[in-house]
N, C-alpha and C positions, 0 to 999 in steps of 0.2 A: 453268862448264858443268856442268849437272846431267844425269845419265843413270841408266838402270836396266839391270842385267845379268840376264838370265833364262838359267838353265842347266838342261840336261836331267839325268836320273838316270843319268849315266854317268861313268866315271873320268876320261875326257878328251873333248873335243869341238871340232869346228870352230866358227867364229863368223861370224855375219852381222851387220853394222852397219846399222841402219835410219836413213834420212835423210828427214826429214819435208819437206813443201812450204813454200811462201812464208810463209803465215800460219797454218800448222798447229803442232802440238806433239807431243811424245812420248807424251802421255797420251790421244791420240784413240782411239776404239774400233778404228780400223784397226790401229794399231801395237801395241795391247795384244793384239788377236786374233792378229796375225802372230807375236808373241812366243810365245804359247801353242802355236800350230800348229808352229812351228819346234822348240820344246822336245819335243813329242811325236815328232818325227822325229830326235831326238838331235843337234839343232843349237842351239847357244847364240845369243843375240842381245843386242845393246846398242841400246837406243832412247834417244836423247838429244835435248835442246833446243838448237838453235842460239842464239847470243847474241841477247838481246832477245825471245826466244820462251819461253813456258812458265815454267819455274822457273830458267832460266839468267839470269845477270846481264847487264847491258848494255841498251842502248836499241834498240828495233826500228828506229828511224829511222836508226841508224848501222850497220845490218846489211847491209853490201855483199856482193857475190858473193865478192870476195877474202877478206873477213873470215870468211864462212861456210865457205869452203874451208879456211882455216887452222883453224877450229873442228873440221872433220871430220878434219883431219890430227892434231890434238891428241888426239882421241878414239881414232883408230887407234893412235897412239903408246902411249897408255895401255893399250889393249886387248891390245897385243902382249906385254905383261908379265903378263897374267893367268895364274894358277898352272896351271890345267888346260887351257889353250888349246893345241890340238895343231898349230898353225901353219897351218891351212887357213883363209883369210880371204876373205869375200865381202861385197859391198855390194848393198843394196837401197834404191832411192830412188824417190820419187813426185814428179812435176812438177819444181819447182825442186831438190828433193832428188835427183831422178834426174840432172839436169844436173850437180850437184856430184859425185855419185858417179862419173859418166863423166869428169869433169875429173880426178878422183883416179886412176881406173883407167888414164888415158892415160899416167901416168908412174910409177905405183907397181907394181913387179913383184911385190910380196908379195900383191896382190889377185888371187886365182885366177879369179874370175868375178863377174859383176854382173847384176842384173835392174832394169829401170827401167820405171815405170808413167807413162803420160800425160806424157811428158817432151819438152820443147821442143828443137829443134835449134839454135835461136838465141833471144835474148831481146828482139828488137826490139818484138815485140808487147806484152810485159810492160812495157817502158819507156814505150810509148804509153799503156797503160792504168793505170799506176801511180797517177796522181792519183784515179782512179775506184775502184780496188779497195783501196787502202791506207787504214787508219784513222789513219795519221800521215804527216807530211811528211818525205820522205826527203832525205838529204844529197846534195850534188852528186857526191860520190864514188860513191854508190850508182848514180846515173843513168849516170855515166861507165862503171862496171863492166858494167852491163847491155848497154852497146853495145860494149865493147872486150874483155871476157873471152870470147873465141870458143871454141866447142867443136869444130866440125867439122874444122878443120885438125889437131887433136890426135889424131883417132880413126883415122888411116889404118893404124896397126899394132895397133889394139885388137881383141881377139877374146874369145870366150866371153861375149857379151852377149845377154841376152834382152830384147826390147822387147814390152810389152803396152800397147795403146792402145784407147780407146774409139772406135767408129765415129762416134758423134754427140758427140764431145768439142768443145764450143763455145769452151773456154778455150784449149786447145792442139789445133788441128785434126789429124786423123790423118796428114796429109801430113808432119808433123814426124817421126813415127815412121818412115815410109818413107824419109825423107832420112837419118835416123840409120843405118837398116839398110843403105842403099846404100853408106855410107862405111865401115862396120865390116868386119873380116875374118871369115872362117869359123874356128871354128863360131860361128854367130849364128842368132837366130830372131826373127821378128816375128809377133805374133798381134794381130789387130784384132777386138775383141769386138763382135759385132753388137748395135746398139742402145744400147751403153754410153756413159755420159757421162764427164766428166773424173774424177769421184770414184769411179766404179764403185759408185754409191749403192745400186743394187738388190742384194739378197743373192746372186742367181745370178751377177751380173757379178763381185762380190767373190770369191766362192768359186772361180769359174773362173780369175781372175787368180792367186789363191793356189795353185790346183792346178798351173797351168802353171809358176809360180815354183818351187814345191817340187820338181817334176820336174827343173827346170833345175839347181838347186843340188845335188840328190842325184846328178846326172850329173857335174857339173863341179867341185864344191867339193872 
């Protein structure tokens, strides 16, 4: 697994691990920009590539939900040993990366808070669309994971989660965000950005998502 650590100019720092989406990677403009913004707020970040994506080893066709979840756990384990890390850990994930972040938060007490963007409450829609959206043919394990690694039953005791969703998200409709919000415990927050798409592609949508996220982490991390 390949990752990049961005640190602020402080003696010690909290850390947020950034989890990219299904076909994305750590070097997208979104994650580079997030790393810069967090550093300015004295928060370190790790942006990394899940297996089969970007610069990490492995085949995309073998990248199941369970395997990506293990990838995230490996990155967390490695990050906990960073020299100047002060022990405050958060997760930020987008789309499938948000799903994985919530899976991890559901059982890892070391994660203080999380923020998820454009995140599905289940993966049935992705399983149906996989042949259309994927550049490769996925393994049977991947299909089975999409249907069996459920998120909602794990969230009943999860708190301190921010959900940001686009009102016009055609990939993951905003009802998914509402469903996640309903299951989570307080403190929690849901913000639906008017007119925004799945990727927050317009600069004003992206900046608003970043602003909301930064306020959340400054409050709960």
